[in-house]
C-alpha positions in Angstrom: 107.9 108.9 71.5 107.1 110.1 75.0 106.9 107.9 78.1 103.1 108.4 78.3 102.8 106.9 74.8 104.9 103.9 75.6 104.0 103.0 79.2 101.7 100.1 79.9 99.7 100.4 83.2 97.4 98.0 84.9 94.7 99.3 87.3 93.5 96.7 89.9 90.5 97.6 92.0 87.3 95.7 92.9 85.2 98.9 92.7 84.3 99.7 89.1 83.9 103.4 90.0 87.5 103.6 91.3 88.8 101.8 88.2 87.0 104.2 86.0 88.2 107.3 87.8 91.8 106.1 87.7 91.7 105.1 84.0 90.0 108.4 83.1 92.8 110.3 84.9 95.4 108.2 83.0 93.6 109.0 79.7 93.7 112.7 80.6 97.5 112.4 81.2 97.9 110.9 77.7 98.4 107.3 78.9 96.5 105.1 76.4 97.8 101.6 77.1 95.8 100.8 80.3 94.4 97.5 81.4 91.8 97.4 84.3 91.0 94.3 86.3 88.8 93.7 89.4 91.1 91.7 91.7 94.6 90.4 92.4 94.1 87.0 90.9 92.8 88.5 87.6 95.8 90.9 87.7 98.3 88.0 87.8 96.5 86.2 85.0 96.4 89.4 82.9 100.0 90.1 83.5 101.1 86.7 82.1 99.3 87.5 78.9 100.2 91.2 78.7 103.0 92.4 80.9 102.9 96.0 82.1 105.4 98.5 83.4 103.3 99.7 86.4 100.5 98.3 88.5 98.3 100.6 90.5 96.4 98.5 92.9 93.8 99.0 95.6 94.7 97.6 99.0 91.3 96.3 100.1 89.9 93.7 97.7 88.3 90.3 98.1 90.2 87.1 97.4 93.7 88.7 97.1 94.3 92.1 98.6 96.9 94.6 97.3 99.7 93.4 99.6 99.2 89.8 98.7 99.3 90.8 95.0 102.5 92.7 95.6 104.0 89.7 97.5 103.0 87.4 94.5 104.6 89.8 92.0 107.8 90.2 94.0 108.1 86.4 94.5 108.1 85.7 90.8 111.3 86.1 88.7 109.2 87.4 85.7 107.2 90.0 87.6 109.5 91.1 90.5 110.6 94.3 88.8 107.2 95.7 87.8 106.4 99.1 89.4 103.8 99.0 92.1 101.7 101.7 93.6 99.3 100.8 96.4 96.1 102.8 96.9 94.4 102.6 100.3 91.8 104.3 102.4 93.6 102.8 105.4 97.0 104.4 105.2 97.9 103.2 108.6 101.6 102.6 109.4 101.2 98.8 109.4 99.9 98.7 105.9 102.5 101.1 104.6 105.3 99.4 106.4 104.2 96.0 105.1 104.1 97.4 101.6 107.5 98.9 101.8 108.9 95.6 103.2 107.4 93.8 100.2 108.9 96.3 97.7 106.1 98.7 96.8 107.3 101.7 94.9 104.8 104.3 96.2 101.4 104.6 97.7 98.4 106.9 97.6 95.8 107.6 100.3 92.2 107.8 99.2 90.7 110.2 98.4 93.3 111.6 96.0 93.3 114.1 93.2 94.4 113.4 89.6 97.5 115.5 90.2 98.4 113.4 93.2 98.0 110.3 91.1 100.2 111.7 88.4 102.9 112.8 90.9 102.8 109.3 92.5 103.2 107.7 89.1 106.0 110.1 88.0 107.9 109.3 91.3 108.1 105.7 90.1 108.5 105.8 86.3 109.6 109.4 85.5 107.9 112.3 83.9 104.8 111.5 81.8 
């Protein structure tokens, strides 16, 4: 069984259009086990019920942004090793450096192509 058939991915973005584009791209890559939620708080709750291997999260979200989600994940013994890709339209050094300090595995700057998304994922989990 290939990695794309086994991997579980969670997409976290407050914009339904963005969630849809990412999940559609994952489907085109052959990744079928995808959960999509609208904010960091929902992501933490969903993870407790159904752990995933990789979280792809937007940076700018209400209530809990992507960096706060990453911090919460890395601070918990049960979630600290999950792969994490941050997506941001503000790829300024401060955001990227903070993400790296918190342990993000990769990041993508908006807008991005499906191939850039796939490359970013494969840099974290291996070839899909």
